[in-house]
KOLZA-44976 format. One line per 10 residues: number of its first residue (from 1); their letters; for each residue x, y, z negated of N, C-alpha, C, CB. Coordinates in nm, 3 decimals, always signed. Glycine has a CB too. Layout:
<torses>
NUM	A	X,Y,Z,X,Y,Z,X,Y,Z,X,Y,Z; ... .
</torses>
This chain:
<torses>
1	MRRILIVDDE	+11.415,+4.994,-4.255,+11.303,+4.946,-4.358,+11.312,+4.761,-4.335,+11.117,+5.029,-4.306; +11.353,+4.688,-4.426,+11.375,+4.529,-4.411,+11.206,+4.488,-4.487,+11.553,+4.456,-4.523; +11.137,+4.472,-4.375,+11.013,+4.442,-4.405,+10.968,+4.321,-4.329,+10.932,+4.553,-4.383; +10.931,+4.211,-4.371,+10.867,+4.121,-4.277,+10.715,+4.079,-4.331,+10.965,+3.989,-4.258; +10.632,+4.040,-4.223,+10.499,+3.995,-4.232,+10.495,+3.862,-4.160,+10.400,+4.097,-4.174; +10.452,+3.753,-4.238,+10.430,+3.645,-4.201,+10.310,+3.606,-4.186,+10.481,+3.581,-4.259; +10.213,+3.545,-4.072,+10.091,+3.511,-4.061,+10.073,+3.362,-4.032,+10.035,+3.591,-3.968; +10.009,+3.286,-4.089,+10.033,+3.150,-4.103,+9.918,+3.080,-4.175,+10.160,+3.130,-4.172; +9.849,+2.994,-4.105,+9.738,+2.960,-4.211,+9.785,+2.809,-4.301,+9.575,+2.935,-4.116; +9.916,+2.761,-4.261,+9.987,+2.640,-4.295,+10.046,+2.695,-4.427,+10.099,+2.584,-4.178 .
11	RLLLHSLAKY	+10.004,+2.683,-4.557,+10.059,+2.718,-4.670,+10.194,+2.703,-4.686,+10.003,+2.661,-4.757; +10.219,+2.578,-4.683,+10.358,+2.519,-4.719,+10.447,+2.599,-4.623,+10.372,+2.346,-4.695; +10.457,+2.624,-4.507,+10.536,+2.681,-4.432,+10.517,+2.843,-4.457,+10.512,+2.629,-4.295; +10.416,+2.888,-4.488,+10.413,+3.044,-4.521,+10.508,+3.039,-4.634,+10.257,+3.115,-4.564; +10.463,+2.991,-4.745,+10.565,+3.007,-4.868,+10.699,+2.962,-4.866,+10.519,+2.943,-4.979; +10.719,+2.875,-4.775,+10.869,+2.837,-4.772,+10.924,+2.920,-4.687,+10.904,+2.698,-4.732; +10.900,+2.978,-4.558,+10.958,+3.093,-4.495,+10.946,+3.220,-4.578,+10.895,+3.113,-4.365; +10.882,+3.262,-4.620,+10.883,+3.381,-4.723,+10.991,+3.363,-4.836,+10.734,+3.394,-4.796; +10.991,+3.233,-4.897,+11.118,+3.214,-5.009,+11.234,+3.230,-4.924,+11.128,+3.056,-5.094; +11.239,+3.156,-4.832,+11.409,+3.188,-4.761,+11.436,+3.318,-4.714,+11.447,+3.101,-4.622 .
21	LSIKNTDVKT	+11.343,+3.390,-4.636,+11.336,+3.513,-4.599,+11.379,+3.637,-4.710,+11.201,+3.520,-4.554; +11.298,+3.579,-4.848,+11.314,+3.689,-4.955,+11.465,+3.688,-5.014,+11.203,+3.663,-5.080; +11.537,+3.574,-5.010,+11.642,+3.555,-5.056,+11.756,+3.630,-4.999,+11.655,+3.436,-5.055; +11.749,+3.689,-4.858,+11.813,+3.787,-4.815,+11.786,+3.942,-4.834,+11.815,+3.760,-4.705; +11.716,+3.963,-4.950,+11.692,+4.091,-5.010,+11.562,+4.163,-4.892,+11.862,+4.188,-5.021; +11.500,+4.106,-4.858,+11.377,+4.173,-4.752,+11.264,+4.157,-4.806,+11.356,+4.113,-4.608; +11.183,+4.261,-4.802,+11.035,+4.258,-4.855,+10.934,+4.190,-4.763,+10.984,+4.404,-4.878; +10.904,+4.071,-4.810,+10.821,+3.969,-4.716,+10.684,+3.977,-4.798,+10.892,+3.791,-4.704; +10.578,+3.966,-4.690,+10.426,+3.980,-4.719,+10.378,+3.865,-4.639,+10.352,+4.128,-4.673; +10.319,+3.771,-4.714,+10.245,+3.676,-4.608,+10.081,+3.697,-4.632,+10.292,+3.500,-4.635 .
31	VENGSEALKE	+10.030,+3.664,-4.507,+9.862,+3.648,-4.511,+9.844,+3.521,-4.429,+9.766,+3.789,-4.436; +9.723,+3.468,-4.431,+9.692,+3.326,-4.395,+9.589,+3.339,-4.272,+9.626,+3.238,-4.529; +9.549,+3.484,-4.222,+9.449,+3.473,-4.120,+9.480,+3.620,-4.065,+9.284,+3.439,-4.176; +9.413,+3.597,-3.931,+9.448,+3.725,-3.821,+9.372,+3.851,-3.899,+9.371,+3.695,-3.634; +9.254,+3.857,-3.962,+9.218,+3.962,-4.036,+9.278,+4.021,-4.123,+9.138,+3.945,-4.081; +9.334,+3.971,-4.210,+9.450,+4.000,-4.306,+9.549,+4.057,-4.242,+9.504,+3.888,-4.374; +9.612,+3.993,-4.147,+9.757,+4.057,-4.062,+9.719,+4.181,-4.020,+9.814,+3.973,-3.918; +9.570,+4.208,-3.963,+9.544,+4.337,-3.880,+9.552,+4.445,-4.000,+9.381,+4.338,-3.790; +9.472,+4.414,-4.099,+9.460,+4.486,-4.196,+9.580,+4.558,-4.258,+9.404,+4.416,-4.274; +9.701,+4.468,-4.284,+9.824,+4.480,-4.332,+9.900,+4.590,-4.229,+9.891,+4.331,-4.343 .
41	ITSSLYPLCF	+9.885,+4.528,-4.135,+9.970,+4.626,-4.001,+9.919,+4.742,-4.004,+9.954,+4.580,-3.838; +9.758,+4.783,-4.043,+9.731,+4.924,-4.064,+9.783,+5.001,-4.155,+9.623,+4.943,-4.081; +9.815,+4.949,-4.273,+9.836,+4.976,-4.385,+9.981,+4.999,-4.421,+9.779,+4.890,-4.448; +10.071,+4.942,-4.352,+10.195,+4.931,-4.382,+10.281,+4.910,-4.265,+10.208,+4.836,-4.471; +10.396,+4.958,-4.274,+10.502,+4.941,-4.133,+10.571,+4.819,-4.145,+10.626,+5.062,-4.115; +10.588,+4.730,-4.062,+10.668,+4.583,-4.056,+10.737,+4.618,-3.913,+10.552,+4.417,-4.054; +10.861,+4.631,-3.945,+10.942,+4.605,-3.818,+10.929,+4.487,-3.745,+11.072,+4.608,-3.843; +10.900,+4.350,-3.825,+10.909,+4.218,-3.756,+10.793,+4.153,-3.817,+11.050,+4.136,-3.775; +10.728,+4.046,-3.748,+10.627,+3.958,-3.757,+10.629,+3.846,-3.709,+10.537,+3.997,-3.721; +10.640,+3.723,-3.812,+10.631,+3.622,-3.747,+10.461,+3.550,-3.756,+10.750,+3.539,-3.800 .
51	LDINLPDING	+10.391,+3.533,-3.633,+10.290,+3.521,-3.612,+10.241,+3.373,-3.542,+10.272,+3.629,-3.553; +10.173,+3.274,-3.654,+10.106,+3.185,-3.567,+10.003,+3.200,-3.457,+10.058,+3.117,-3.637; +10.011,+3.116,-3.394,+9.893,+3.144,-3.262,+9.757,+3.068,-3.307,+9.950,+3.066,-3.087; +9.762,+2.950,-3.395,+9.634,+2.911,-3.446,+9.618,+2.941,-3.570,+9.607,+2.785,-3.433; +9.510,+3.011,-3.602,+9.484,+3.094,-3.700,+9.319,+3.067,-3.722,+9.532,+3.245,-3.661; +9.255,+3.061,-3.836,+9.136,+3.000,-3.852,+9.035,+3.103,-3.837,+9.128,+2.929,-3.977; +9.057,+3.233,-3.807,+8.957,+3.338,-3.771,+8.960,+3.402,-3.618,+8.979,+3.453,-3.872; +9.086,+3.441,-3.605,+9.122,+3.501,-3.496,+9.221,+3.451,-3.404,+9.153,+3.606,-3.529; +9.221,+3.414,-3.280,+9.345,+3.371,-3.204,+9.458,+3.435,-3.236,+9.333,+3.384,-3.068; +9.565,+3.406,-3.285,+9.688,+3.450,-3.254,+9.735,+3.555,-3.157,+9.739,+3.357,-3.225 .
61	LEVMKQMKNL	+9.718,+3.511,-3.043,+9.697,+3.591,-2.921,+9.661,+3.714,-2.914,+9.621,+3.546,-2.855; +9.529,+3.711,-2.963,+9.462,+3.832,-2.994,+9.512,+3.925,-3.075,+9.358,+3.810,-3.040; +9.552,+3.875,-3.195,+9.626,+3.946,-3.318,+9.720,+4.003,-3.246,+9.687,+3.858,-3.442; +9.820,+3.945,-3.182,+9.936,+4.016,-3.139,+9.899,+4.108,-3.040,+10.039,+3.931,-3.092; +9.793,+4.108,-2.951,+9.766,+4.218,-2.893,+9.713,+4.350,-2.940,+9.705,+4.185,-2.821; +9.635,+4.324,-3.049,+9.586,+4.419,-3.138,+9.707,+4.493,-3.213,+9.490,+4.350,-3.237; +9.799,+4.390,-3.284,+9.910,+4.444,-3.339,+9.976,+4.543,-3.264,+9.992,+4.352,-3.368; +10.013,+4.503,-3.146,+10.086,+4.606,-3.060,+10.042,+4.746,-3.017,+10.106,+4.547,-2.949; +9.892,+4.732,-3.022,+9.819,+4.864,-3.034,+9.837,+4.928,-3.140,+9.692,+4.859,-3.025; +9.820,+4.862,-3.266,+9.864,+4.941,-3.383,+9.974,+4.991,-3.439,+9.839,+4.898,-3.456 .
71	SQLTKVAVMT	+10.058,+4.922,-3.381,+10.212,+4.935,-3.432,+10.304,+4.909,-3.329,+10.249,+4.837,-3.547; +10.352,+5.000,-3.223,+10.422,+4.968,-3.139,+10.580,+4.942,-3.185,+10.398,+5.060,-3.047; +10.625,+4.975,-3.295,+10.754,+4.952,-3.333,+10.743,+4.820,-3.395,+10.812,+5.060,-3.422; +10.656,+4.739,-3.392,+10.646,+4.586,-3.487,+10.693,+4.505,-3.397,+10.490,+4.523,-3.542; +10.824,+4.421,-3.392,+10.838,+4.293,-3.301,+10.760,+4.187,-3.361,+10.988,+4.241,-3.283; +10.708,+4.098,-3.267,+10.623,+3.986,-3.291,+10.668,+3.867,-3.243,+10.502,+4.004,-3.242; +10.709,+3.774,-3.343,+10.769,+3.654,-3.308,+10.639,+3.533,-3.339,+10.921,+3.636,-3.405; +10.620,+3.511,-3.181,+10.478,+3.417,-3.203,+10.563,+3.279,-3.238,+10.353,+3.399,-3.036; +10.475,+3.192,-3.293,+10.477,+3.059,-3.372,+10.400,+2.947,-3.301,+10.413,+3.079,-3.517; +10.417,+2.838,-3.292,+10.318,+2.741,-3.265,+10.358,+2.611,-3.266,+10.260,+2.761,-3.152 .
81	AGYVTDEMKK	+10.298,+2.500,-3.305,+10.353,+2.366,-3.283,+10.229,+2.304,-3.182,+10.381,+2.276,-3.441; +10.135,+2.367,-3.132,+10.011,+2.320,-3.024,+10.056,+2.339,-2.903,+9.872,+2.400,-3.030; +9.981,+2.279,-2.806,+10.017,+2.282,-2.666,+9.983,+2.419,-2.610,+9.945,+2.172,-2.588; +10.065,+2.461,-2.537,+10.072,+2.597,-2.500,+10.016,+2.598,-2.314,+10.255,+2.654,-2.534; +9.918,+2.657,-2.311,+9.861,+2.657,-2.145,+9.936,+2.733,-2.078,+9.714,+2.710,-2.113; +9.955,+2.740,-1.927,+10.010,+2.837,-1.851,+9.941,+2.967,-1.876,+10.006,+2.799,-1.713; +9.811,+3.005,-1.912,+9.781,+3.131,-1.934,+9.849,+3.185,-2.057,+9.642,+3.144,-1.939; +9.838,+3.091,-2.178,+9.921,+3.146,-2.287,+10.044,+3.173,-2.274,+9.923,+3.078,-2.381; +10.145,+3.078,-2.185,+10.272,+3.139,-2.144,+10.287,+3.266,-2.117,+10.315,+3.090,-2.047; +10.173,+3.303,-2.008,+10.191,+3.437,-1.957,+10.177,+3.507,-2.065,+10.103,+3.483,-1.852 .
91	EIEDSADYFI	+10.088,+3.513,-2.128,+10.043,+3.615,-2.225,+10.148,+3.624,-2.337,+9.900,+3.580,-2.283; +10.226,+3.510,-2.383,+10.354,+3.535,-2.455,+10.458,+3.606,-2.405,+10.408,+3.429,-2.484; +10.471,+3.556,-2.289,+10.575,+3.622,-2.191,+10.566,+3.789,-2.181,+10.548,+3.558,-2.036; +10.437,+3.825,-2.142,+10.424,+3.987,-2.136,+10.416,+4.057,-2.260,+10.302,+4.032,-2.065; +10.373,+4.000,-2.360,+10.323,+4.068,-2.508,+10.455,+4.011,-2.616,+10.131,+3.994,-2.569; +10.458,+3.915,-2.633,+10.536,+3.849,-2.766,+10.697,+3.926,-2.745,+10.545,+3.635,-2.755; +10.764,+3.923,-2.862,+10.902,+4.002,-2.846,+10.978,+3.850,-2.838,+10.957,+4.130,-2.999; +10.945,+3.745,-2.919,+11.004,+3.634,-2.937,+10.891,+3.507,-2.911,+11.069,+3.643,-3.077; +10.928,+3.406,-2.896,+10.844,+3.269,-2.905,+10.920,+3.169,-2.991,+10.819,+3.200,-2.754; +10.873,+3.095,-3.084,+10.936,+2.994,-3.156,+10.825,+2.894,-3.155,+10.990,+3.036,-3.299 .
101	AKPFDLSQIT	+10.901,+2.763,-3.128,+10.795,+2.634,-3.091,+10.826,+2.566,-3.258,+10.859,+2.500,-2.914; +10.737,+2.490,-3.308,+10.731,+2.464,-3.451,+10.736,+2.286,-3.412,+10.569,+2.542,-3.547; +10.813,+2.222,-3.491,+10.905,+2.264,-3.569,+11.021,+2.368,-3.540,+10.948,+2.163,-3.604; +11.069,+2.418,-3.639,+11.207,+2.526,-3.583,+11.305,+2.495,-3.700,+11.168,+2.730,-3.574; +11.397,+2.545,-3.616,+11.540,+2.530,-3.722,+11.542,+2.671,-3.813,+11.715,+2.519,-3.617; +11.580,+2.706,-3.897,+11.583,+2.839,-3.987,+11.694,+2.907,-3.909,+11.620,+2.818,-4.164; +11.775,+2.855,-3.840,+11.877,+2.947,-3.769,+11.796,+3.028,-3.662,+12.003,+2.858,-3.695; +11.675,+2.980,-3.580,+11.637,+3.060,-3.521,+11.555,+3.164,-3.584,+11.595,+3.007,-3.438; +11.501,+3.166,-3.709,+11.443,+3.266,-3.783,+11.561,+3.371,-3.813,+11.375,+3.206,-3.913; +11.660,+3.322,-3.867,+11.791,+3.391,-3.929,+11.835,+3.470,-3.779,+11.931,+3.257,-4.002 .
111	AIADEVLGSG	+11.825,+3.423,-3.670,+11.886,+3.500,-3.565,+11.800,+3.618,-3.509,+11.920,+3.407,-3.456; +11.653,+3.582,-3.534,+11.591,+3.675,-3.481,+11.539,+3.816,-3.619,+11.466,+3.585,-3.400; +11.567,+3.765,-3.726,+11.583,+3.862,-3.806,+11.687,+3.950,-3.819,+11.570,+3.823,-3.897; +11.799,+3.867,-3.792,+11.929,+3.981,-3.771,+11.917,+4.070,-3.659,+12.072,+3.912,-3.744; +11.861,+4.013,-3.523,+11.845,+4.111,-3.422,+11.753,+4.207,-3.457,+11.810,+4.056,-3.301; +11.625,+4.216,-3.541,+11.538,+4.315,-3.556,+11.593,+4.404,-3.671,+11.400,+4.260,-3.579; +11.644,+4.351,-3.766,+11.667,+4.415,-3.887,+11.805,+4.433,-3.929,+11.602,+4.349,-3.982; +11.901,+4.394,-3.849,+12.030,+4.414,-3.868,+12.109,+4.275,-3.895,+12.042,+4.512,-3.977; +12.225,+4.281,-3.878,+12.312,+4.177,-3.910,+12.317,+4.133,-4.061,+12.442,+4.217,-3.865; +12.287,+3.998,-4.103,+12.300,+3.997,-4.263,+12.162,+4.040,-4.314,+12.422,+4.106,-4.325 .
121	F	+12.046,+4.089,-4.235,+11.929,+4.133,-4.299,+11.918,+4.116,-4.430,+11.828,+4.082,-4.249 .
</torses>
């Protein structure tokens, strides 16, 4: 199943990333907050989720923990442009499958999608 969930409150990034990933014949769903992300994870299976840490309603790290409990099959790539504390680094290392610092290069996104969804996803 070639499905990706993207969670980010920056609309330009959200739509640009979705457009890029959709070109690869992949079903991409976008949401702008943690509540919508958790609702989506409970209703559909997503092998991969790109998840921003700084969301307007729920901290992305808390969303990641809940996602992991709801769907053990979903690989989570945490993204952030903000400062990451030592405590946050530990949480990311313990629970996230991938970490992406913003701004990122699309080759990072492609490499993760290839690894999770298969080469040439």
